[in-house]
C-alpha positions in Angstrom: 0.0 0.0 0.0 2.8 2.4 0.8 4.3 1.8 -2.7 1.1 3.0 -4.4 1.0 6.4 -2.8 3.5 8.1 -5.1 1.5 6.9 -8.1 -1.8 8.1 -6.7 -0.3 11.5 -5.9 1.0 11.7 -9.5 -2.4 10.9 -10.9 -4.0 13.6 -8.8 -1.4 16.2 -10.0 -2.1 15.3 -13.6 -5.8 15.5 -13.2 -5.6 18.9 -11.5 -3.4 20.1 -14.3 -5.9 19.0 -16.9 -8.7 20.7 -15.1 -6.7 23.9 -14.7 -5.9 23.8 -18.4 -9.6 23.4 -19.3 -10.6 26.4 -17.2 -7.7 28.5 -18.4 -8.6 27.9 -22.1 -12.4 28.0 -21.9 -12.6 31.8 -21.0 -10.3 32.5 -24.0 -12.5 30.4 -26.3 -15.6 32.1 -24.9 -14.0 35.5 -25.4 -13.1 34.6 -29.0 -16.7 33.4 -29.5 -18.0 36.7 -28.1 -15.7 38.6 -30.4 -17.0 36.6 -33.4 -20.6 37.2 -32.5 -19.9 40.8 -31.8 -18.3 41.2 -35.2 -21.4 39.9 -36.8 -23.7 42.2 -34.8 -21.8 45.4 -35.8 -20.9 44.3 -39.3 -22.5 47.5 -40.7 -20.0 49.6 -38.8 -16.5 48.7 -40.0 -13.9 48.5 -37.3 -10.6 50.4 -37.3 -7.7 47.9 -37.7 -3.9 48.0 -37.6 -1.5 45.3 -38.5 0.7 43.7 -35.9 -1.2 45.3 -33.0 0.2 48.8 -33.8 -1.6 51.6 -31.9 -3.2 54.5 -33.6 -1.7 58.0 -32.9 -3.5 59.7 -30.0 -4.4 62.5 -32.4 -6.6 60.5 -34.8 -10.1 59.6 -35.5 -9.6 55.9 -34.7 -8.2 56.9 -31.3 -11.2 59.2 -30.7 -13.6 56.4 -31.6 -12.0 54.2 -29.0 -12.1 56.8 -26.3 -14.7 56.6 -23.5 -16.5 59.9 -22.8 -18.2 60.9 -19.5 -19.8 64.3 -20.2 -21.6 65.3 -17.1 -22.6 68.1 -14.6 -25.0 69.8 -17.1 -25.9 73.1 -15.3 -28.6 75.5 -16.4 -27.6 79.1 -15.4 -29.2 82.5 -15.7 -32.0 83.4 -18.2 -30.4 85.3 -21.1 -33.6 86.0 -23.0 -37.3 85.1 -23.2 -39.6 85.1 -26.1 -43.2 84.0 -26.6 -42.0 80.6 -27.8 -38.8 79.7 -25.9 -36.5 80.7 -23.0 -32.7 81.1 -23.6 -30.3 80.0 -20.8 -26.6 80.2 -20.1 -25.3 76.6 -19.6 -22.1 74.8 -18.6 -21.1 71.2 -18.5 -17.9 69.1 -18.0 -15.9 67.8 -21.0 -13.3 65.7 -19.4 -11.5 68.0 -17.0 -12.7 71.2 -18.8 -15.7 73.2 -18.0 -17.5 74.3 -21.2 -19.9 77.1 -21.6 -22.8 77.5 -24.0 -26.4 78.4 -24.5 -29.7 76.5 -24.5 -33.1 77.5 -26.0 -36.0 75.6 -24.4 -39.4 75.7 -26.1 -42.4 76.7 -24.0 -45.1 74.1 -23.8 -45.4 70.4 -22.9 -42.2 68.5 -23.3 -40.1 66.4 -23.6 -38.7 67.9 -26.8 -36.1 66.5 -29.2 -32.7 67.9 -28.7 -30.5 69.6 -31.4 -26.8 70.3 -30.9 -25.6 73.2 -33.1 -21.9 73.4 -33.9 -20.7 76.9 -34.9 -18.0 77.7 -37.5 -14.7 79.5 -36.9 -14.9 82.8 -35.1 -11.7 84.2 -33.6 -11.6 83.4 -29.9 -10.6 86.9 -29.1 -13.9 88.3 -30.3 -16.2 85.3 -29.8 -18.9 85.7 -27.2 -21.2 83.2 -25.5 -23.6 81.5 -27.9 -22.3 83.4 -30.9 -22.7 81.8 -34.4 -25.9 80.2 -35.8 -28.0 82.7 -33.8 -30.8 82.8 -36.3 -30.8 79.0 -36.6 -31.0 78.7 -32.8 -34.0 80.9 -32.8 -35.7 79.2 -35.8 -35.3 75.7 -34.5 -36.4 76.5 -31.0 -39.6 78.1 -32.3 -40.4 74.8 -34.0 -40.3 72.7 -30.9 -36.6 71.7 -30.5 -34.4 72.2 -27.4 -31.3 73.8 -29.0 -27.9 73.5 -27.3 -25.0 75.4 -28.7 -21.6 74.6 -27.2 -19.0 77.4 -27.1 -16.2 74.8 -27.3 -13.0 75.0 -25.3 -11.1 78.3 -25.5 -14.3 80.2 -26.4 -16.3 82.6 -24.2 -16.3 81.3 -20.6 -15.0 77.8 -21.4 -11.7 76.5 -19.9 -8.6 76.8 -22.0 -6.7 74.2 -23.9 -3.4 75.5 -25.4 -3.0 72.5 -27.7 -6.4 72.7 -29.4 -5.2 74.1 -32.8 -2.1 71.8 -32.8 -4.4 68.8 -32.3 -6.6 69.7 -35.3 -9.4 70.9 -33.0 -10.4 67.4 -32.1 -10.9 68.9 -28.6 -14.0 70.7 -30.1 -15.3 67.3 -31.3 -14.8 65.9 -27.7 -16.6 68.9 -26.3 -19.7 68.3 -28.4 -19.7 64.5 -27.8 -19.5 65.3 -24.1 -22.3 67.8 -24.4 -24.5 64.9 -25.7 -23.5 62.7 -22.9 -24.0 65.5 -20.3 -27.6 65.9 -21.5 -28.1 62.1 -21.4 -26.7 62.0 -17.8 -28.9 64.9 -16.6 -32.3 64.7 -14.9 -34.0 67.5 -16.8 -37.4 66.4 -17.9 -37.7 68.5 -21.0 -35.1 66.5 -22.8 -36.2 63.7 -25.1 -32.9 61.8 -24.8 -34.0 59.3 -27.4 -34.2 61.9 -30.1 -30.9 63.7 -30.8 -30.0 65.7 -33.8 -27.0 67.8 -34.8 -26.3 70.7 -37.2 -22.9 72.1 -38.1 -21.8 75.0 -40.2 -18.3 75.4 -41.8 -15.8 74.3 -39.2 -18.7 73.1 -37.1 -19.7 71.0 -40.1 -16.2 69.4 -39.8 -16.8 68.8 -36.1 -20.1 67.1 -37.0 -18.5 65.0 -39.7 -15.9 63.7 -37.3 -18.5 62.9 -34.7 -20.5 60.9 -37.3 -17.4 58.8 -38.1 -16.1 58.4 -34.5 -19.4 57.8 -32.7 -21.8 56.5 -35.4 -24.7 55.8 -33.0 -24.5 59.1 -31.1 -27.1 61.1 -33.0 -30.2 60.2 -35.0 -30.0 62.8 -37.8 -27.4 65.4 -38.9 -27.4 68.5 -41.2 -24.3 70.1 -42.7 -24.1 73.7 -43.8 -21.1 74.3 -46.2 -18.8 72.1 -44.1 -15.0 72.1 -44.3 -13.4 69.2 -46.1 -13.4 65.6 -44.7 -9.8 65.5 -46.0 -7.7 67.4 -43.5 -4.9 67.8 -45.9 -7.1 70.2 -47.9 -8.1 72.0 -44.7 -4.4 72.3 -43.7 -3.4 73.7 -47.1 -6.2 76.2 -47.3 -6.2 77.6 -43.7 -3.4 76.3 -41.5 -0.7 77.4 -44.0 -1.9 81.0 -43.6 -0.5 80.7 -40.0 3.1 79.7 -40.8 4.2 79.2 -37.2 1.3 76.8 -36.5 1.9 75.0 -39.9 5.6 74.5 -39.0 4.6 73.2 -35.6 2.1 70.7 -37.1 4.7 69.4 -39.6 7.4 69.2 -36.9 5.0 67.3 -34.6 3.3 64.9 -37.0 5.2 65.1 -40.3 3.9 66.4 -43.6 1.2 64.7 -45.7 4.1 63.4 -47.9 6.4 62.3 -45.1 3.8 60.7 -42.9 0.7 59.8 -45.0 -0.6 57.4 -42.4 -1.1 60.1 -39.8 -3.0 62.3 -42.3 -5.1 59.4 -43.4 -6.2 58.7 -39.9 -7.0 62.3 -39.1 -9.4 62.6 -42.2 -13.0 61.5 -41.9 -13.2 60.9 -45.7 -11.3 57.6 -45.1 -13.9 56.3 -42.7 -17.2 57.4 -44.2 -18.3 53.7 -44.3 -18.7 53.9 -40.6 -21.4 56.6 -40.8 -24.9 55.3 -39.7 -26.7 58.6 -39.5 -29.0 60.1 -42.1 -27.5 63.4 -43.4 -28.7 66.5 -45.3 -26.0 68.7 -46.8 -26.5 72.3 -48.0 -24.0 74.4 -50.0 -24.1 77.5 -52.2 -22.3 77.8 -55.5 -21.0 81.3 -54.6 -19.3 80.2 -51.4 -15.9 81.8 -51.3 -14.9 80.5 -47.9 -15.4 76.7 -48.4 -15.2 75.4 -52.0 -18.4 73.7 -53.1 -16.3 71.1 -54.8 -15.6 69.7 -51.3 -19.3 69.0 -50.8 -19.5 67.6 -54.3 -16.8 65.1 -53.4 -18.5 64.2 -50.1 -21.8 63.7 -51.9 -20.2 61.4 -54.5 -18.6 59.4 -51.7 -21.7 59.1 -49.5 -24.0 58.2 -52.3 -21.9 55.2 -53.1 -22.2 54.1 -49.5 -25.6 55.3 -48.2 -27.7 56.1 -51.2 -31.1 57.5 -50.0 -29.8 58.4 -46.5 -27.7 61.2 -47.8 -29.4 64.3 -49.3 -27.5 67.1 -51.0 -29.0 70.5 -51.9 -27.1 73.0 -54.0 -28.1 76.7 -54.0 -27.2 78.7 -57.1 -25.5 82.0 -56.4 -25.6 81.6 -52.6 -22.6 82.5 -50.3 -21.2 80.8 -47.3 -23.9 82.0 -44.9 -26.8 81.7 -47.4 -28.8 84.8 -48.0 -32.0 84.8 -50.1 -32.2 81.0 -49.9 -31.8 80.8 -46.1 -35.6 80.4 -45.6 -35.6 77.4 -48.0 -32.5 75.9 -46.4 -34.2 76.1 -43.0 -37.5 74.7 -44.1 -35.8 71.7 -45.7 -33.7 71.3 -42.5 -36.7 71.3 -40.2 -38.6 68.9 -42.5 -35.6 66.6 -42.3 -35.3 66.7 -38.6 -39.0 66.3 -38.1 -38.8 63.1 -40.2 -36.3 61.5 -37.9 -36.8 63.1 -34.6 -40.6 63.6 -34.2 
């Protein structure tokens, strides 16, 4: 009997090892199965991928897409104005560690109301004031039953400062708007219909919107673009950043030029990831726009129609400038009809 004890002990050890191997491998197999199922579920939204496990640059749309956001602390401040149809408030919320200011128009009447986030174009931060940009659109949309939220972005008005905003292709503005949406969703204000979220962006704000639609495809239910900047950041760099030689030199020194580091410029440009867009879009542009070439919207239209067909609508306005003038009423009527279709 004493001679059989070592053999019994060995058998116990081997059995324990087999059991341990089973439980070690099963979670891995289960995780692989989950990934396979997950891949099928989100097949309509192509994933970003890199070979050999290489990480994306922190300043890139793929990195932005993988980032977790925690917009919160949505605070309604003083009444800025009151009309027969809505009340205008000063607001703040947290975007990461930064406090961002803005305005909000809340319709009078029985809520909850669908929520529109308006993203303004470039206005020099030295002259920008709270809620400036898209003022007439803010008014028009609130009168038609939408809560309108207009973020000032970082570095604007009473928002906290970010010295690297321009060097990082203003992706911080994109983060501020994403966090504005989450801050609304995390609030307890009863007049928000958190299930009906739309977005409108003009010029640079159109670029902010485009980047959001690529990075966070399920964040908003409908989007409208007014004469947006290019989805190709090489073109934006050549048209505007090169007018600021010191910044242009810093950008090239930090990331490389489009010729020396094409991968970086590829990953910072929404045009390369338009197949991720899941949101219905309406695009407006005037043929007399001397700020943003209409050819950029033509290119976007061509690309999107190959991907999304009837979920992308493009309106061209003959003789209309960057801000629209005589056609503005038609632009807004089409915009409201579009939002009503998806948000009401």
